[in-house]
C-alpha positions in Angstrom: 14.3 -19.9 56.3 10.7 -18.7 56.0 7.8 -20.2 54.1 4.5 -18.4 53.2 1.4 -20.6 52.7 -1.7 -19.2 51.1 -4.9 -21.1 51.7 -8.3 -20.5 50.0 -11.5 -22.4 49.2 -11.4 -24.5 46.1 -13.1 -22.8 43.2 -16.1 -25.2 43.4 -16.8 -24.2 47.1 -19.1 -21.4 48.0 -17.3 -18.5 49.8 -20.0 -16.6 51.8 -17.4 -14.2 53.4 -16.0 -13.4 50.0 -19.5 -12.8 48.6 -20.3 -10.5 51.5 -17.1 -8.5 50.9 -17.9 -8.3 47.2 -21.4 -7.0 47.9 -20.0 -4.3 50.3 -17.5 -3.2 47.7 -20.3 -3.0 45.1 -22.4 -0.8 47.4 -19.4 1.5 47.8 -19.3 1.9 44.0 -16.5 -0.6 43.2 -18.6 -2.3 40.6 -15.6 -3.4 38.6 -14.7 -6.1 41.1 -16.0 -9.3 39.6 -15.3 -11.7 42.4 -13.8 -11.9 45.9 -12.4 -15.0 47.5 -11.3 -15.0 51.1 -8.3 -16.9 52.4 -5.7 -17.4 55.1 -2.0 -16.7 55.1 0.5 -18.6 57.3 4.2 -17.7 57.6 6.3 -20.5 59.0 9.9 -19.9 60.2 11.9 -23.1 59.8 15.1 -24.0 61.5 17.3 -27.1 61.4 15.9 -28.5 58.2 17.2 -28.3 54.6 15.4 -26.6 51.8 15.0 -30.0 50.1 13.4 -31.6 53.2 11.2 -28.6 53.6 9.9 -29.0 50.1 8.8 -32.5 51.1 7.4 -31.6 54.5 5.5 -28.4 53.8 2.8 -30.1 51.7 2.3 -32.7 54.5 1.9 -29.9 57.0 -0.6 -28.2 54.8 -2.6 -31.3 54.2 -2.6 -32.4 57.8 -2.9 -29.2 59.8 -3.2 -25.9 57.8 -6.0 -26.9 55.4 -9.1 -28.9 55.0 -8.2 -30.7 51.8 -11.8 -31.5 51.0 -12.7 -27.8 50.5 -9.5 -25.8 50.5 -6.5 -25.5 48.3 -3.1 -24.1 49.1 0.1 -22.8 47.5 3.4 -22.0 49.2 6.8 -20.5 48.5 10.0 -19.7 50.3 10.4 -16.1 51.4 14.2 -16.3 51.9 
């Protein structure tokens, strides 16, 4: 079983890397891009755990290891 976790800054947190990418895109003529937010992707391969247990454990893993809950948010879903 595989899980994909998407992590990004909370909307209220400044994203300097996203702003830099947005500026670069604008200088290349892509003025239609309104905003860029940068993030991280984690793919976890799970073994020996039920889907029900994974649904309980994945948020704990995200809160304790994969994110800084003060400034980041996450979403996740099963790939298989």
